[in-house]
mmCIF file as Biopython writes it, N, C-alpha, C and O atoms, coordinates in Angstrom:
data_model
#
loop_
_atom_site.group_PDB
_atom_site.id
_atom_site.type_symbol
_atom_site.label_atom_id
_atom_site.label_alt_id
_atom_site.label_comp_id
_atom_site.label_asym_id
_atom_site.label_entity_id
_atom_site.label_seq_id
_atom_site.pdbx_PDB_ins_code
_atom_site.Cartn_x
_atom_site.Cartn_y
_atom_site.Cartn_z
_atom_site.occupancy
_atom_site.B_iso_or_equiv
_atom_site.auth_seq_id
_atom_site.auth_asym_id
_atom_site.pdbx_PDB_model_num
ATOM 1   N N  . MET A ? 1  ? -53.294 43.862 72.490 1.0 0.0 1  A 1 
ATOM 2   C CA . MET A ? 1  ? -52.275 42.882 71.606 1.0 0.0 1  A 1 
ATOM 3   C C  . MET A ? 1  ? -51.220 44.194 70.489 1.0 0.0 1  A 1 
ATOM 4   O O  . MET A ? 1  ? -51.679 44.666 69.449 1.0 0.0 1  A 1 
ATOM 5   N N  . THR A ? 2  ? -50.467 44.382 70.788 1.0 0.0 2  A 1 
ATOM 6   C CA . THR A ? 2  ? -49.272 44.597 70.106 1.0 0.0 2  A 1 
ATOM 7   C C  . THR A ? 2  ? -48.949 44.015 68.912 1.0 0.0 2  A 1 
ATOM 8   O O  . THR A ? 2  ? -48.704 42.809 68.965 1.0 0.0 2  A 1 
ATOM 9   N N  . VAL A ? 3  ? -48.875 44.631 67.700 1.0 0.0 3  A 1 
ATOM 10  C CA . VAL A ? 3  ? -48.161 43.687 66.760 1.0 0.0 3  A 1 
ATOM 11  C C  . VAL A ? 3  ? -47.260 44.678 65.933 1.0 0.0 3  A 1 
ATOM 12  O O  . VAL A ? 3  ? -47.536 45.863 66.117 1.0 0.0 3  A 1 
ATOM 13  N N  . SER A ? 4  ? -46.409 44.456 65.204 1.0 0.0 4  A 1 
ATOM 14  C CA . SER A ? 4  ? -45.979 45.141 64.467 1.0 0.0 4  A 1 
ATOM 15  C C  . SER A ? 4  ? -46.349 45.654 62.934 1.0 0.0 4  A 1 
ATOM 16  O O  . SER A ? 4  ? -47.161 44.865 62.452 1.0 0.0 4  A 1 
ATOM 17  N N  . VAL A ? 5  ? -46.051 46.611 62.109 1.0 0.0 5  A 1 
ATOM 18  C CA . VAL A ? 5  ? -46.500 46.844 61.195 1.0 0.0 5  A 1 
ATOM 19  C C  . VAL A ? 5  ? -45.760 45.603 59.613 1.0 0.0 5  A 1 
ATOM 20  O O  . VAL A ? 5  ? -44.587 45.812 59.304 1.0 0.0 5  A 1 
ATOM 21  N N  . GLY A ? 6  ? -46.194 44.973 59.169 1.0 0.0 6  A 1 
ATOM 22  C CA . GLY A ? 6  ? -45.807 43.964 58.211 1.0 0.0 6  A 1 
ATOM 23  C C  . GLY A ? 6  ? -46.153 42.974 58.864 1.0 0.0 6  A 1 
ATOM 24  O O  . GLY A ? 6  ? -45.932 41.978 58.176 1.0 0.0 6  A 1 
ATOM 25  N N  . GLU A ? 7  ? -46.538 42.734 59.734 1.0 0.0 7  A 1 
ATOM 26  C CA . GLU A ? 7  ? -46.395 41.092 60.946 1.0 0.0 7  A 1 
ATOM 27  C C  . GLU A ? 7  ? -47.965 40.961 60.290 1.0 0.0 7  A 1 
ATOM 28  O O  . GLU A ? 7  ? -48.781 41.735 59.787 1.0 0.0 7  A 1 
ATOM 29  N N  . THR A ? 8  ? -47.886 39.507 60.603 1.0 0.0 8  A 1 
ATOM 30  C CA . THR A ? 8  ? -49.030 38.464 59.586 1.0 0.0 8  A 1 
ATOM 31  C C  . THR A ? 8  ? -49.753 38.625 61.023 1.0 0.0 8  A 1 
ATOM 32  O O  . THR A ? 8  ? -49.052 38.545 62.032 1.0 0.0 8  A 1 
ATOM 33  N N  . VAL A ? 9  ? -51.212 38.861 61.139 1.0 0.0 9  A 1 
ATOM 34  C CA . VAL A ? 9  ? -51.572 38.594 62.599 1.0 0.0 9  A 1 
ATOM 35  C C  . VAL A ? 9  ? -52.934 37.493 62.377 1.0 0.0 9  A 1 
ATOM 36  O O  . VAL A ? 9  ? -53.972 37.805 61.793 1.0 0.0 9  A 1 
ATOM 37  N N  . GLN A ? 10 ? -52.698 36.400 62.878 1.0 0.0 10 A 1 
ATOM 38  C CA . GLN A ? 10 ? -53.767 35.390 63.117 1.0 0.0 10 A 1 
ATOM 39  C C  . GLN A ? 10 ? -54.220 34.909 64.118 1.0 0.0 10 A 1 
ATOM 40  O O  . GLN A ? 10 ? -53.501 34.276 64.892 1.0 0.0 10 A 1 
ATOM 41  N N  . TRP A ? 11 ? -55.724 35.133 64.363 1.0 0.0 11 A 1 
ATOM 42  C CA . TRP A ? 11 ? -56.941 35.020 65.776 1.0 0.0 11 A 1 
ATOM 43  C C  . TRP A ? 11 ? -58.189 33.975 64.760 1.0 0.0 11 A 1 
ATOM 44  O O  . TRP A ? 11 ? -58.796 33.972 63.689 1.0 0.0 11 A 1 
ATOM 45  N N  . ARG A ? 12 ? -57.960 33.080 66.188 1.0 0.0 12 A 1 
ATOM 46  C CA . ARG A ? 12 ? -59.257 32.294 66.094 1.0 0.0 12 A 1 
ATOM 47  C C  . ARG A ? 12 ? -59.882 32.790 67.814 1.0 0.0 12 A 1 
ATOM 48  O O  . ARG A ? 12 ? -59.469 32.770 68.973 1.0 0.0 12 A 1 
ATOM 49  N N  . VAL A ? 13 ? -61.480 33.337 66.827 1.0 0.0 13 A 1 
ATOM 50  C CA . VAL A ? 13 ? -62.371 33.894 67.597 1.0 0.0 13 A 1 
ATOM 51  C C  . VAL A ? 13 ? -63.535 33.007 68.391 1.0 0.0 13 A 1 
ATOM 52  O O  . VAL A ? 13 ? -64.478 32.488 67.795 1.0 0.0 13 A 1 
ATOM 53  N N  . LEU A ? 14 ? -63.364 32.931 69.554 1.0 0.0 14 A 1 
ATOM 54  C CA . LEU A ? 14 ? -64.390 31.891 69.913 1.0 0.0 14 A 1 
ATOM 55  C C  . LEU A ? 14 ? -65.624 32.645 70.383 1.0 0.0 14 A 1 
ATOM 56  O O  . LEU A ? 14 ? -65.468 33.657 71.067 1.0 0.0 14 A 1 
ATOM 57  N N  . ASN A ? 15 ? -67.128 32.118 69.986 1.0 0.0 15 A 1 
ATOM 58  C CA . ASN A ? 15 ? -68.047 32.980 70.239 1.0 0.0 15 A 1 
ATOM 59  C C  . ASN A ? 15 ? -68.612 31.829 71.459 1.0 0.0 15 A 1 
ATOM 60  O O  . ASN A ? 15 ? -69.333 31.002 70.902 1.0 0.0 15 A 1 
ATOM 61  N N  . ALA A ? 16 ? -68.484 31.573 72.886 1.0 0.0 16 A 1 
ATOM 62  C CA . ALA A ? 16 ? -68.663 30.911 73.921 1.0 0.0 16 A 1 
ATOM 63  C C  . ALA A ? 16 ? -70.277 31.231 74.238 1.0 0.0 16 A 1 
ATOM 64  O O  . ALA A ? 16 ? -70.890 30.556 75.065 1.0 0.0 16 A 1 
ATOM 65  N N  . ASP A ? 17 ? -70.858 32.247 73.554 1.0 0.0 17 A 1 
ATOM 66  C CA . ASP A ? 17 ? -72.213 32.494 74.069 1.0 0.0 17 A 1 
ATOM 67  C C  . ASP A ? 17 ? -73.465 31.618 73.138 1.0 0.0 17 A 1 
ATOM 68  O O  . ASP A ? 17 ? -73.080 31.031 72.127 1.0 0.0 17 A 1 
ATOM 69  N N  . ASN A ? 18 ? -74.283 31.583 73.344 1.0 0.0 18 A 1 
ATOM 70  C CA . ASN A ? 18 ? -75.380 30.593 72.995 1.0 0.0 18 A 1 
ATOM 71  C C  . ASN A ? 18 ? -75.974 31.424 71.523 1.0 0.0 18 A 1 
ATOM 72  O O  . ASN A ? 18 ? -76.588 30.835 70.633 1.0 0.0 18 A 1 
ATOM 73  N N  . ILE A ? 19 ? -75.673 32.741 71.507 1.0 0.0 19 A 1 
ATOM 74  C CA . ILE A ? 19 ? -76.336 33.726 70.701 1.0 0.0 19 A 1 
ATOM 75  C C  . ILE A ? 19 ? -75.422 34.133 69.186 1.0 0.0 19 A 1 
ATOM 76  O O  . ILE A ? 19 ? -74.231 34.048 69.488 1.0 0.0 19 A 1 
ATOM 77  N N  . GLY A ? 20 ? -75.524 34.428 68.093 1.0 0.0 20 A 1 
ATOM 78  C CA . GLY A ? 20 ? -74.459 35.191 67.163 1.0 0.0 20 A 1 
ATOM 79  C C  . GLY A ? 20 ? -73.890 36.389 67.054 1.0 0.0 20 A 1 
ATOM 80  O O  . GLY A ? 20 ? -74.513 37.447 66.962 1.0 0.0 20 A 1 
ATOM 81  N N  . HIS A ? 21 ? -72.969 36.293 67.059 1.0 0.0 21 A 1 
ATOM 82  C CA . HIS A ? 21 ? -72.595 37.584 67.014 1.0 0.0 21 A 1 
ATOM 83  C C  . HIS A ? 21 ? -71.627 38.309 66.111 1.0 0.0 21 A 1 
ATOM 84  O O  . HIS A ? 21 ? -71.389 37.858 64.991 1.0 0.0 21 A 1 
ATOM 85  N N  . THR A ? 22 ? -71.078 39.379 66.538 1.0 0.0 22 A 1 
ATOM 86  C CA . THR A ? 22 ? -70.277 39.754 65.218 1.0 0.0 22 A 1 
ATOM 87  C C  . THR A ? 22 ? -68.880 40.375 65.260 1.0 0.0 22 A 1 
ATOM 88  O O  . THR A ? 22 ? -68.835 41.337 66.027 1.0 0.0 22 A 1 
ATOM 89  N N  . PHE A ? 23 ? -67.972 40.150 64.778 1.0 0.0 23 A 1 
ATOM 90  C CA . PHE A ? 23 ? -66.708 40.559 65.283 1.0 0.0 23 A 1 
ATOM 91  C C  . PHE A ? 23 ? -65.939 41.752 64.274 1.0 0.0 23 A 1 
ATOM 92  O O  . PHE A ? 23 ? -65.144 41.278 63.463 1.0 0.0 23 A 1 
ATOM 93  N N  . ASP A ? 24 ? -66.060 42.800 64.265 1.0 0.0 24 A 1 
ATOM 94  C CA . ASP A ? 24 ? -65.238 43.620 63.417 1.0 0.0 24 A 1 
ATOM 95  C C  . ASP A ? 24 ? -64.390 44.312 64.081 1.0 0.0 24 A 1 
ATOM 96  O O  . ASP A ? 24 ? -64.338 44.690 65.252 1.0 0.0 24 A 1 
ATOM 97  N N  . ILE A ? 25 ? -63.431 44.481 62.774 1.0 0.0 25 A 1 
ATOM 98  C CA . ILE A ? 25 ? -62.157 45.601 63.271 1.0 0.0 25 A 1 
ATOM 99  C C  . ILE A ? 25 ? -62.018 47.263 62.565 1.0 0.0 25 A 1 
ATOM 100 O O  . ILE A ? 25 ? -61.577 47.669 61.489 1.0 0.0 25 A 1 
ATOM 101 N N  . ASP A ? 26 ? -62.457 47.751 63.425 1.0 0.0 26 A 1 
ATOM 102 C CA . ASP A ? 26 ? -62.996 49.010 62.857 1.0 0.0 26 A 1 
ATOM 103 C C  . ASP A ? 26 ? -61.796 49.479 62.176 1.0 0.0 26 A 1 
ATOM 104 O O  . ASP A ? 26 ? -60.772 48.958 62.619 1.0 0.0 26 A 1 
ATOM 105 N N  . GLY A ? 27 ? -61.610 50.380 61.151 1.0 0.0 27 A 1 
ATOM 106 C CA . GLY A ? 27 ? -60.376 50.678 60.272 1.0 0.0 27 A 1 
ATOM 107 C C  . GLY A ? 27 ? -59.949 49.916 59.459 1.0 0.0 27 A 1 
ATOM 108 O O  . GLY A ? 27 ? -59.493 50.252 58.366 1.0 0.0 27 A 1 
ATOM 109 N N  . LEU A ? 28 ? -60.057 48.573 59.962 1.0 0.0 28 A 1 
ATOM 110 C CA . LEU A ? 28 ? -58.942 47.385 58.927 1.0 0.0 28 A 1 
ATOM 111 C C  . LEU A ? 28 ? -59.864 46.977 57.482 1.0 0.0 28 A 1 
ATOM 112 O O  . LEU A ? 28 ? -59.469 46.676 56.356 1.0 0.0 28 A 1 
ATOM 113 N N  . GLY A ? 29 ? -61.412 47.124 58.112 1.0 0.0 29 A 1 
ATOM 114 C CA . GLY A ? 29 ? -62.144 46.421 57.546 1.0 0.0 29 A 1 
ATOM 115 C C  . GLY A ? 29 ? -62.721 44.497 57.027 1.0 0.0 29 A 1 
ATOM 116 O O  . GLY A ? 29 ? -62.826 43.727 56.072 1.0 0.0 29 A 1 
ATOM 117 N N  . ILE A ? 30 ? -62.952 44.652 58.729 1.0 0.0 30 A 1 
ATOM 118 C CA . ILE A ? 30 ? -62.585 43.329 59.111 1.0 0.0 30 A 1 
ATOM 119 C C  . ILE A ? 30 ? -64.421 43.251 59.700 1.0 0.0 30 A 1 
ATOM 120 O O  . ILE A ? 30 ? -65.100 43.916 60.482 1.0 0.0 30 A 1 
ATOM 121 N N  . HIS A ? 31 ? -64.631 42.187 58.909 1.0 0.0 31 A 1 
ATOM 122 C CA . HIS A ? 31 ? -65.971 41.715 59.786 1.0 0.0 31 A 1 
ATOM 123 C C  . HIS A ? 31 ? -66.751 40.202 59.628 1.0 0.0 31 A 1 
ATOM 124 O O  . HIS A ? 31 ? -67.408 39.837 58.653 1.0 0.0 31 A 1 
ATOM 125 N N  . MET A ? 32 ? -66.515 39.529 60.720 1.0 0.0 32 A 1 
ATOM 126 C CA . MET A ? 32 ? -66.861 38.215 60.843 1.0 0.0 32 A 1 
ATOM 127 C C  . MET A ? 32 ? -68.764 37.954 61.577 1.0 0.0 32 A 1 
ATOM 128 O O  . MET A ? 32 ? -69.325 38.895 62.139 1.0 0.0 32 A 1 
ATOM 129 N N  . THR A ? 33 ? -69.292 36.905 61.450 1.0 0.0 33 A 1 
ATOM 130 C CA . THR A ? 33 ? -70.100 36.769 61.823 1.0 0.0 33 A 1 
ATOM 131 C C  . THR A ? 33 ? -69.987 35.285 62.302 1.0 0.0 33 A 1 
ATOM 132 O O  . THR A ? 33 ? -70.017 34.472 61.379 1.0 0.0 33 A 1 
ATOM 133 N N  . ILE A ? 34 ? -69.876 34.831 63.418 1.0 0.0 34 A 1 
ATOM 134 C CA . ILE A ? 34 ? -69.590 34.020 64.166 1.0 0.0 34 A 1 
ATOM 135 C C  . ILE A ? 34 ? -71.442 33.201 64.916 1.0 0.0 34 A 1 
ATOM 136 O O  . ILE A ? 34 ? -72.236 33.889 65.557 1.0 0.0 34 A 1 
ATOM 137 N N  . GLU A ? 35 ? -71.557 32.464 64.751 1.0 0.0 35 A 1 
ATOM 138 C CA . GLU A ? 35 ? -72.717 31.578 64.971 1.0 0.0 35 A 1 
ATOM 139 C C  . GLU A ? 35 ? -72.571 31.370 66.754 1.0 0.0 35 A 1 
ATOM 140 O O  . GLU A ? 35 ? -71.479 31.701 67.216 1.0 0.0 35 A 1 
ATOM 141 N N  . GLY A ? 36 ? -73.368 30.970 67.499 1.0 0.0 36 A 1 
ATOM 142 C CA . GLY A ? 36 ? -73.327 30.666 68.852 1.0 0.0 36 A 1 
ATOM 143 C C  . GLY A ? 36 ? -72.594 29.250 69.044 1.0 0.0 36 A 1 
ATOM 144 O O  . GLY A ? 36 ? -72.893 28.221 68.437 1.0 0.0 36 A 1 
ATOM 145 N N  . GLY A ? 37 ? -71.423 29.411 70.148 1.0 0.0 37 A 1 
ATOM 146 C CA . GLY A ? 37 ? -70.643 27.843 69.547 1.0 0.0 37 A 1 
ATOM 147 C C  . GLY A ? 37 ? -69.490 27.762 68.866 1.0 0.0 37 A 1 
ATOM 148 O O  . GLY A ? 37 ? -68.480 27.058 68.895 1.0 0.0 37 A 1 
ATOM 149 N N  . GLU A ? 38 ? -69.991 28.863 68.112 1.0 0.0 38 A 1 
ATOM 150 C CA . GLU A ? 38 ? -68.775 28.520 67.038 1.0 0.0 38 A 1 
ATOM 151 C C  . GLU A ? 38 ? -67.943 29.347 66.968 1.0 0.0 38 A 1 
ATOM 152 O O  . GLU A ? 38 ? -68.150 30.449 67.477 1.0 0.0 38 A 1 
ATOM 153 N N  . SER A ? 39 ? -66.684 29.046 66.277 1.0 0.0 39 A 1 
ATOM 154 C CA . SER A ? 39 ? -65.138 29.707 66.035 1.0 0.0 39 A 1 
ATOM 155 C C  . SER A ? 39 ? -65.332 30.184 65.046 1.0 0.0 39 A 1 
ATOM 156 O O  . SER A ? 39 ? -66.393 29.894 64.493 1.0 0.0 39 A 1 
ATOM 157 N N  . GLY A ? 40 ? -64.355 31.170 64.350 1.0 0.0 40 A 1 
ATOM 158 C CA . GLY A ? 40 ? -63.961 31.720 63.521 1.0 0.0 40 A 1 
ATOM 159 C C  . GLY A ? 40 ? -62.447 31.815 63.020 1.0 0.0 40 A 1 
ATOM 160 O O  . GLY A ? 40 ? -61.780 31.197 63.849 1.0 0.0 40 A 1 
ATOM 161 N N  . PHE A ? 41 ? -61.850 32.183 62.296 1.0 0.0 41 A 1 
ATOM 162 C CA . PHE A ? 41 ? -60.364 32.478 61.904 1.0 0.0 41 A 1 
ATOM 163 C C  . PHE A ? 41 ? -60.264 33.639 60.679 1.0 0.0 41 A 1 
ATOM 164 O O  . PHE A ? 41 ? -60.636 33.713 59.508 1.0 0.0 41 A 1 
ATOM 165 N N  . LEU A ? 42 ? -59.339 34.746 61.908 1.0 0.0 42 A 1 
ATOM 166 C CA . LEU A ? 42 ? -58.702 35.268 60.275 1.0 0.0 42 A 1 
ATOM 167 C C  . LEU A ? 42 ? -57.044 36.136 60.377 1.0 0.0 42 A 1 
ATOM 168 O O  . LEU A ? 42 ? -56.302 36.474 61.299 1.0 0.0 42 A 1 
ATOM 169 N N  . MET A ? 43 ? -57.027 36.203 59.347 1.0 0.0 43 A 1 
ATOM 170 C CA . MET A ? 43 ? -55.593 36.656 59.045 1.0 0.0 43 A 1 
ATOM 171 C C  . MET A ? 43 ? -55.636 37.541 58.319 1.0 0.0 43 A 1 
ATOM 172 O O  . MET A ? 43 ? -56.347 37.681 57.325 1.0 0.0 43 A 1 
ATOM 173 N N  . PHE A ? 44 ? -54.670 38.402 58.873 1.0 0.0 44 A 1 
ATOM 174 C CA . PHE A ? 44 ? -53.858 39.505 58.170 1.0 0.0 44 A 1 
ATOM 175 C C  . PHE A ? 44 ? -53.164 39.982 58.413 1.0 0.0 44 A 1 
ATOM 176 O O  . PHE A ? 44 ? -52.620 39.686 59.477 1.0 0.0 44 A 1 
ATOM 177 N N  . VAL A ? 45 ? -52.573 41.253 57.495 1.0 0.0 45 A 1 
ATOM 178 C CA . VAL A ? 45 ? -51.084 41.494 57.409 1.0 0.0 45 A 1 
ATOM 179 C C  . VAL A ? 45 ? -51.435 43.080 58.310 1.0 0.0 45 A 1 
ATOM 180 O O  . VAL A ? 45 ? -52.418 43.748 57.989 1.0 0.0 45 A 1 
ATOM 181 N N  . ALA A ? 46 ? -50.604 43.472 59.303 1.0 0.0 46 A 1 
ATOM 182 C CA . ALA A ? 46 ? -50.716 45.008 59.760 1.0 0.0 46 A 1 
ATOM 183 C C  . ALA A ? 46 ? -49.988 45.590 58.975 1.0 0.0 46 A 1 
ATOM 184 O O  . ALA A ? 46 ? -48.797 45.415 58.718 1.0 0.0 46 A 1 
ATOM 185 N N  . GLU A ? 47 ? -50.832 46.407 58.527 1.0 0.0 47 A 1 
ATOM 186 C CA . GLU A ? 47 ? -50.145 47.404 57.172 1.0 0.0 47 A 1 
ATOM 187 C C  . GLU A ? 47 ? -50.079 48.477 57.746 1.0 0.0 47 A 1 
ATOM 188 O O  . GLU A ? 47 ? -48.985 48.931 57.413 1.0 0.0 47 A 1 
ATOM 189 N N  . GLU A ? 48 ? -50.585 49.205 58.432 1.0 0.0 48 A 1 
ATOM 190 C CA . GLU A ? 48 ? -50.462 50.572 59.647 1.0 0.0 48 A 1 
ATOM 191 C C  . GLU A ? 48 ? -50.196 50.879 60.779 1.0 0.0 48 A 1 
ATOM 192 O O  . GLU A ? 48 ? -51.011 50.190 61.393 1.0 0.0 48 A 1 
ATOM 193 N N  . ALA A ? 49 ? -49.620 51.439 61.540 1.0 0.0 49 A 1 
ATOM 194 C CA . ALA A ? 49 ? -49.526 51.677 62.593 1.0 0.0 49 A 1 
ATOM 195 C C  . ALA A ? 49 ? -50.732 52.379 63.126 1.0 0.0 49 A 1 
ATOM 196 O O  . ALA A ? 49 ? -51.369 52.961 62.247 1.0 0.0 49 A 1 
ATOM 197 N N  . GLY A ? 50 ? -51.184 52.470 64.264 1.0 0.0 50 A 1 
ATOM 198 C CA . GLY A ? 50 ? -52.417 52.558 64.571 1.0 0.0 50 A 1 
ATOM 199 C C  . GLY A ? 50 ? -52.812 51.642 65.847 1.0 0.0 50 A 1 
ATOM 200 O O  . GLY A ? 50 ? -52.290 50.679 66.408 1.0 0.0 50 A 1 
ATOM 201 N N  . GLU A ? 51 ? -53.856 52.324 66.012 1.0 0.0 51 A 1 
ATOM 202 C CA . GLU A ? 51 ? -54.839 51.722 67.215 1.0 0.0 51 A 1 
ATOM 203 C C  . GLU A ? 51 ? -56.252 51.283 67.131 1.0 0.0 51 A 1 
ATOM 204 O O  . GLU A ? 51 ? -57.189 52.079 67.179 1.0 0.0 51 A 1 
ATOM 205 N N  . TYR A ? 52 ? -56.383 50.043 67.010 1.0 0.0 52 A 1 
ATOM 206 C CA . TYR A ? 52 ? -58.220 49.804 66.325 1.0 0.0 52 A 1 
ATOM 207 C C  . TYR A ? 52 ? -58.641 49.047 67.418 1.0 0.0 52 A 1 
ATOM 208 O O  . TYR A ? 52 ? -58.064 48.479 68.345 1.0 0.0 52 A 1 
ATOM 209 N N  . THR A ? 53 ? -60.302 49.252 66.912 1.0 0.0 53 A 1 
ATOM 210 C CA . THR A ? 53 ? -60.969 49.049 68.120 1.0 0.0 53 A 1 
ATOM 211 C C  . THR A ? 53 ? -61.535 47.365 67.051 1.0 0.0 53 A 1 
ATOM 212 O O  . THR A ? 53 ? -61.679 47.146 65.848 1.0 0.0 53 A 1 
ATOM 213 N N  . PHE A ? 54 ? -61.705 46.484 68.377 1.0 0.0 54 A 1 
ATOM 214 C CA . PHE A ? 54 ? -62.659 45.797 67.718 1.0 0.0 54 A 1 
ATOM 215 C C  . PHE A ? 54 ? -63.814 45.549 68.810 1.0 0.0 54 A 1 
ATOM 216 O O  . PHE A ? 54 ? -63.663 45.775 70.011 1.0 0.0 54 A 1 
ATOM 217 N N  . ARG A ? 55 ? -65.149 44.983 68.141 1.0 0.0 55 A 1 
ATOM 218 C CA . ARG A ? 55 ? -66.038 44.895 68.464 1.0 0.0 55 A 1 
ATOM 219 C C  . ARG A ? 55 ? -67.202 43.998 67.981 1.0 0.0 55 A 1 
ATOM 220 O O  . ARG A ? 55 ? -66.866 43.375 66.974 1.0 0.0 55 A 1 
ATOM 221 N N  . CYS A ? 56 ? -68.469 43.738 68.386 1.0 0.0 56 A 1 
ATOM 222 C CA . CYS A ? 56 ? -69.689 43.363 68.289 1.0 0.0 56 A 1 
ATOM 223 C C  . CYS A ? 56 ? -70.791 44.470 68.020 1.0 0.0 56 A 1 
ATOM 224 O O  . CYS A ? 56 ? -71.467 45.096 68.836 1.0 0.0 56 A 1 
ATOM 225 N N  . LYS A ? 57 ? -70.770 44.543 66.263 1.0 0.0 57 A 1 
ATOM 226 C CA . LYS A ? 57 ? -71.998 45.344 66.087 1.0 0.0 57 A 1 
ATOM 227 C C  . LYS A ? 57 ? -73.626 45.438 66.276 1.0 0.0 57 A 1 
ATOM 228 O O  . LYS A ? 57 ? -74.501 46.266 66.022 1.0 0.0 57 A 1 
ATOM 229 N N  . ILE A ? 58 ? -73.564 44.422 66.733 1.0 0.0 58 A 1 
ATOM 230 C CA . ILE A ? 58 ? -75.178 44.152 67.279 1.0 0.0 58 A 1 
ATOM 231 C C  . ILE A ? 58 ? -75.537 45.181 67.401 1.0 0.0 58 A 1 
ATOM 232 O O  . ILE A ? 58 ? -74.590 45.966 67.472 1.0 0.0 58 A 1 
ATOM 233 N N  . PRO A ? 59 ? -77.100 45.939 67.515 1.0 0.0 59 A 1 
ATOM 234 C CA . PRO A ? 59 ? -77.274 46.508 68.730 1.0 0.0 59 A 1 
ATOM 235 C C  . PRO A ? 59 ? -77.501 46.409 69.959 1.0 0.0 59 A 1 
ATOM 236 O O  . PRO A ? 59 ? -78.150 45.369 70.069 1.0 0.0 59 A 1 
ATOM 237 N N  . GLY A ? 60 ? -77.365 46.851 70.940 1.0 0.0 60 A 1 
ATOM 238 C CA . GLY A ? 60 ? -77.433 46.283 72.505 1.0 0.0 60 A 1 
ATOM 239 C C  . GLY A ? 60 ? -75.780 45.776 72.875 1.0 0.0 60 A 1 
ATOM 240 O O  . GLY A ? 60 ? -75.307 45.981 73.992 1.0 0.0 60 A 1 
ATOM 241 N N  . HIS A ? 61 ? -75.189 45.260 72.042 1.0 0.0 61 A 1 
ATOM 242 C CA . HIS A ? 61 ? -74.072 44.691 72.337 1.0 0.0 61 A 1 
ATOM 243 C C  . HIS A ? 61 ? -72.559 45.710 72.274 1.0 0.0 61 A 1 
ATOM 244 O O  . HIS A ? 61 ? -71.400 45.409 71.988 1.0 0.0 61 A 1 
ATOM 245 N N  . ASP A ? 62 ? -73.190 47.001 72.678 1.0 0.0 62 A 1 
ATOM 246 C CA . ASP A ? 62 ? -71.868 47.757 72.878 1.0 0.0 62 A 1 
ATOM 247 C C  . ASP A ? 62 ? -70.557 47.319 73.922 1.0 0.0 62 A 1 
ATOM 248 O O  . ASP A ? 62 ? -69.354 47.571 73.859 1.0 0.0 62 A 1 
ATOM 249 N N  . LYS A ? 63 ? -71.257 46.662 74.757 1.0 0.0 63 A 1 
ATOM 250 C CA . LYS A ? 63 ? -69.998 46.128 75.897 1.0 0.0 63 A 1 
ATOM 251 C C  . LYS A ? 63 ? -68.573 45.551 75.450 1.0 0.0 63 A 1 
ATOM 252 O O  . LYS A ? 63 ? -67.425 45.777 75.832 1.0 0.0 63 A 1 
ATOM 253 N N  . MET A ? 64 ? -69.115 44.728 74.500 1.0 0.0 64 A 1 
ATOM 254 C CA . MET A ? 64 ? -68.615 43.721 73.498 1.0 0.0 64 A 1 
ATOM 255 C C  . MET A ? 64 ? -67.567 44.501 72.746 1.0 0.0 64 A 1 
ATOM 256 O O  . MET A ? 64 ? -67.869 44.712 71.572 1.0 0.0 64 A 1 
ATOM 257 N N  . LYS A ? 65 ? -66.453 44.960 73.132 1.0 0.0 65 A 1 
ATOM 258 C CA . LYS A ? 65 ? -65.271 45.755 72.332 1.0 0.0 65 A 1 
ATOM 259 C C  . LYS A ? 65 ? -63.847 45.555 72.990 1.0 0.0 65 A 1 
ATOM 260 O O  . LYS A ? 65 ? -63.828 44.618 73.788 1.0 0.0 65 A 1 
ATOM 261 N N  . GLY A ? 66 ? -62.978 46.046 72.874 1.0 0.0 66 A 1 
ATOM 262 C CA . GLY A ? 66 ? -61.576 45.914 72.922 1.0 0.0 66 A 1 
ATOM 263 C C  . GLY A ? 66 ? -60.891 47.136 72.583 1.0 0.0 66 A 1 
ATOM 264 O O  . GLY A ? 66 ? -59.660 47.174 72.582 1.0 0.0 66 A 1 
#
């Protein structure tokens, strides 16, 4: 995903799994816990240029990132 500095980002995050996961964006201070089968919504303003990693921080879920 590419956004411009100053742009408002809105994401609906769906956890289609049957167990809980987290959704974290390193460097932006974003952390959500989403139970299995549920969804979450986040909105933030892209205040600084850069590349950011999103991931699940639950131990053993290292492959769940982008």
